[in-house]
N, C-alpha and C positions, 0 to 999 in steps of 0.2 A: 711853218705850214699854215695856210689859212684855216680858220675855224669853220667847221660845217654849219655853224649857226648863221654864217653870212650868206649861205646858199639861197638863191631865190627858189620859190615853190610855186608851180603853176597848177591851179585848180582845174578840174574837168571843164568848168564853164569858160575857161580861158583867162580868168583873172590871175594875174601874177603878183605874188607877195614878195617883196624885195629881200626879205630874210626870214628866218625860221622863228623869230621871237614875236609872240603875240601878247599885247596887253589884254589880259583876261577881263571878263566882265566882273564888276564889283558894284556894290550898292553905294551910290553917291549921296543919297538922302538930301537932295537939294531942290527937287522940283515940287515945292509946296503947292503951287497952283496947277501941277500936273502938265505943265508946258516944259519944253526942253531948253528954253532960253537961259536959265541959270547954270546950265551944264556947259555952255560954250567955252567959258574961260578955262575950265579944267581940261577940256578936250583939246583946246588950242595948245596948251602946254604939252600934253601927251603927243600931239602931232609933230612936235619938234624933237622928240626923244629918240628917234632912230628905230622905232618899232617896224616890224614887217607887216603887222596888221593890228588894228585896234578894234576890240569888241566893246560895245557900250554896255552899261548896266541895263537892267530890265526896262523894256518899253512894254507897258501892259496894254493888252488889246481891248480891255473893257474898263472904263473909269469907275464902274460900280464895284469891281473886284480887283483890288490892288494888293501887292505883296507888302508894301509899306505905305504910310500916309504921304510919302514924298516921292513916289514913282511918277515919271512921265507916262501919259496914257492917251489912247485914242478916245475921243469923246463923241461917240456916235458913228454912223455908217460913213464910209469914205467911198465916193463914187468916181473919183478921178480928178485930174487937175483942171476942172472947169472954173468958171467965174465964182461959183458959190464956195469953192474950196481954195481960192487963190491965196488968201491970208494964211490958211492952214499949211499949205504947201510951202509958202515962203518961210514960215516959222521953222519947219523941219529942215528946209534947205539950208538955213543959217546954221543949224546944228551939224548937218552933214558936212558943210563947208569947213566949219571949225575943226572937225575931226580930221579932214583930209587935205587941208590947205598946203601942207608941205609934202604931199605925194603919197602918204601912207593910206592904203585902202582901209576903210572902216566898215564894219558890219554891225547892224543893230540887233541886239538880242531881244527877241519878242517873246512874250510870256503871258500866261494866265495862271494865277495862283491856285484856282480851284478851292479846295477845302482849307488851304493854308492862308487864306486871306484873313488877316486880323480883323477883329470887330471894328477898330477905328480906321481901317484902311478901305477906302472906297466910298462911293456915294449911295450905297444900298441901305445904310442905316445900321446901327450897332446891334440891333436885335434880329435883323434879317438873316436868314440862313445863307451859308455859303453853298456853292454848287460843286458837284463831284460826279464821277461816273456812278458811284454807289454811295449809300449813306453810311460810310465808315468814318467814325469820328477820329480826330487826332488824339493820340495818347503819348504823353511825355513821361509816363510812369504810373505805378499802381498805388502809391501812397496817397493818403488823403490830401496832402499838400500839392502833390503833382496833379492830381485830378482837379483840384480847385484852380490851380494855375491854368490848366488846359481849358476849363470852363470859362474863366475870365478872358483869356486871350482869343478864343475862337468860339463861334456859334457851331451848332451841329450842322453838318452838311446834309443836303437833300440830293437824292439821285436826279440827274438831269433827264428830261424827256428826250425822245429822239429828235424832236423839233429843236430843242435847246442845244443838243449836240451839233446839229447842222448849223445853227445860228452862231455858235462859238467858232466853228470851222470858218465861217464867213468872216468873223471878226479877225481871225488870224490872217486870212487872205487879204482883207482890206488894209490891215496894218502893214503887211509886206508890200502891198502895192504903193502905199504912201511912202514907205522908205525908199522904194525904187524911184518914184517920181521926185523925191527930195534929193536924190543923188547919192545915196549910200551905195557902196559896192556890193552889198549883199545883206543877208539876215542870218541869224542863228536862232533856230527854234529851241527854246529852253525845255528840254525833255528830261531834266535831272532835278535833284534837290527836292523832290516831292511835289513839284508843281503839277498843273493839270495834265499835261502830256504824259508825264511820268505816272500819274495816277491812272490814266487809261492803260498804259503799258503793263502795269504791275497787277499780278493776280491777288495781291494783298488788298488793293484798294478798288479793283474793278471786278465786281461780282455779277456783272450784267450777263444776260442770256440772249440778248438781241444781236444785231449785226455788229455791235461795238464791244462785244465781250463773249467770254465762254471758252475761247481758244487763244493761243498766243497771236495767231494771225488776225483774229477779229479784234483783239485788244489793240493791235497796231493800226487798225483801220483809221482811227481818228487822226493820227499824225500823217498817215499815208495820203489821206484825202487833202490835208492841208498842203502837203508838198505838191501833189498833183495839180490842185487848183491854182496854187501860187505860180508854179512853173508855166502855166498856161497864159498868165497875164503880165509877167515881168520880162525884161530883156533877156536874151539868151546868155549874155555875159554876166548876169546878176547871180551872185553866189547864194546857194541855199545850203546851210549846214545845220547840224543838230548837236546839242550837248546832251549826253546820255549818262545815266547812272551806272557805275560799276559796282555799287554796293547795295543793290536792291534785289538780290537774288540769293537763294541758297543752293546747295548742291543739287537739290531736287528740281529746281527751276532754272538752273544754269542754261540748259539746252533751249529752254523757251526764250531766254534772253538772246541767245545766239540766233535763233530763228528770226526774231524780230530785227536784229541787226542785219541779217541777210536780206530781209524785205526792204529795209531802208537803203541798203546799197543798191538793190535792184531798182528802187525808185529814182535813183540818180542823184543822191546827195553829193555835194561837192567836198564836204569834209565832215568828220565826226570828232567832237571833243569829248574826251573821257574825263568824267569827274565822279562825284559820289556824295551820298548823304542826303538827309531830309531834315526838316525841323525836329522830327522825333529822334533822329540819329545823325547829328551834324558832323559827319566825318570830313566834309569839305573844309571845315574850319579847324580840323585837328582836335575835335572834341567828340569822339565816339560815345554813344550812349553806354556801351559796355566795352570792356577792354578787348582789343583785337589781338590776334596772335602776333608774336614778335616776328618781324621780318628777318630773313637771312641777312647776315652781315653784308653780303654783296649787294643785296637790294637796298638795304638801309643807307648804304653809302651813296646810293644814287638819288636820294632825296625824295623822289616822287611818291605821293600817297597811293596812286592807283596804277603803278607800273606793270604789275603782273597781269592785270586784266587787259591792259592795252596790248601787251605782247601776245595774249591769246587771240584778241581780235585781229591783230596783224597777221598771225599765222593762218587765219581762215580767209582773210581778205587783204592780200598783199598789195593790191593797187589802191586801196582806200586811203585817202589822205587823213591821217590821224593827228589830232592835237591832244596833248596830255597836260593837264592842269592840276596843280595842287602840290605845294611843298618845295618848288624849285627856288633856290636861293643863290646858287653859284654857277659860274661858267662851267666848271667841271661836272656838276650835276646835269646841266642841260646837255652838254656834249655827250656824256655817258648814255643818256636816254636816246639820243639820236643815233649814236654809233651802235647801240645795242639793238636797233631796229624797232624800238617800242613806239616811236612816233616820228612824224615829219615836222611837226610844229610844237613849240614849247609855250604853254600859256603861263603867264606870270601875273599874279594878283597883288598881294600885299607889298612886295618890294616896289611895285609901280606906284603905290600910294605914297611911299616915302621918298622915292627918287623917280620922278616922271621920265627921266632920261636914262633909266637903268640899262637899256641896250647899248648905249654909247660906251659904257664901262665894259660890258661883256664882250663887245666886238672890237675893243681896242687891243690890238696885238702887242702893244708896248707894255700893257699891264699884265703882270704875272698871274698865273692861275690862282695862287693863294690870296691875291688881293682882289680878284675879280668876283665879287659876291657881296651880298648884304644879309648876313645872319640876323635872324629875328627871333626873339623869345615870344612866348605867348603873352598876350595882354593881361596884366594882373587884374583879376576880377574884383569888383567892389566888395566892401566889407560884409555886406548882407548876403553875398553869394553862398556863404557856408550854410545858410538856412534854406537854400533853394537848389533845384536840380543842377548839378555841376555842368552837365553837357549843354543845357539850354542857356544858362546864364553866361557860361564861358564863351559860347559861340556868339551870343548877343553882344558881349563886351568887345569881341574881335571886330565884328561888323561896325559897331558904333565908333570904335577907335579909328579904324582906317578910313571910314567915311569922313571923320573930322579932319584927318590929314589931307584928304582930297580937297576938302573945302578950304583948308589953309593954303595949299599951294595955288589954288584957283585965285585966291586973293593976293598972291604974291608974298605970302608969309613963309617962314621956315617950317619944315616938317620935322617930326621927332619920332624916332623908333621907340617902341615900348621899352621901359626900363623898370627894374625892381625898385 
């Protein structure tokens, strides 16, 4: 019986994904000059891997505010594919072509880190403030060492003016327009992991009382404006999706999150990716700040980190195309999530860094289920990690390790799964 993973998925915009397996966004840490050129070799390898869709790592909308020193970014205003921007469009077209040259649709994940921009990331200067909806600093813990690490890594954020909010909305729209002009099949707005869109959505980090804060609906206005203005200038068949946090609410704010999801669905998003975690609490890397409740045996067997939340969203919005990312390692786990109705698309990250053609294994019906997978242990932390916050150092070790594997296969070198 054919695996449901091989089924095509049609997005509302008309874009057809040839199967349900998506190469999830990961930090490549390769764009030292903030141009996408160094990424082309890696994405050319992924383009041959049998993926149903490819999501790029972060494309930052403002070169002054980066998530890492090695992110590709838009440098200034983009006004369209005129003579002045000819070289810029050509450069990003090369990237889009590398991603899609074997027929797999690719979507650029566009992002602004807000308060999570490290001191050394971006051209604003190491002492300049980060920007955020409100001046809520990052806290990785309460001990003197954790406070010291936070102060070294990040400057204090300052609250954005209304004009600045409108300016950043324009930066997102400009970046989306460039991605469309370059030939990408769509974009994914990064509204998870504690980045700026997530900061606006969350009552923990958005304390504003103007039109961009104060209620769940007003906190969602920032991203809704991005979607509205982007949809007005890109082709009808250009996909607009969003990655959303599942781990950024309590029982008291759960319905507020559901309200915001309903607004996003009403705005006409093509898909929603469920992930979770922030720099303060990196659950997306399997390193929660605090111990989380043990999952039921039935759920744990299904691998996914955020399955229960996805099933709740599915129950309220049965027609919404859902992608679930985090923890998938085997064909059996992917199939279980699909058959359970938790998602339509399975996002796969770390296994894709070790084996760029991972879908060819999962979709090969001649390979038995027990062989169709790539179990991975956590990356062993460095020796000094015992003196530092476990969640932050562990997550950083994971990101750095898998970025190094991406860089290896981009150069034609063998990759290695982590080992003790």
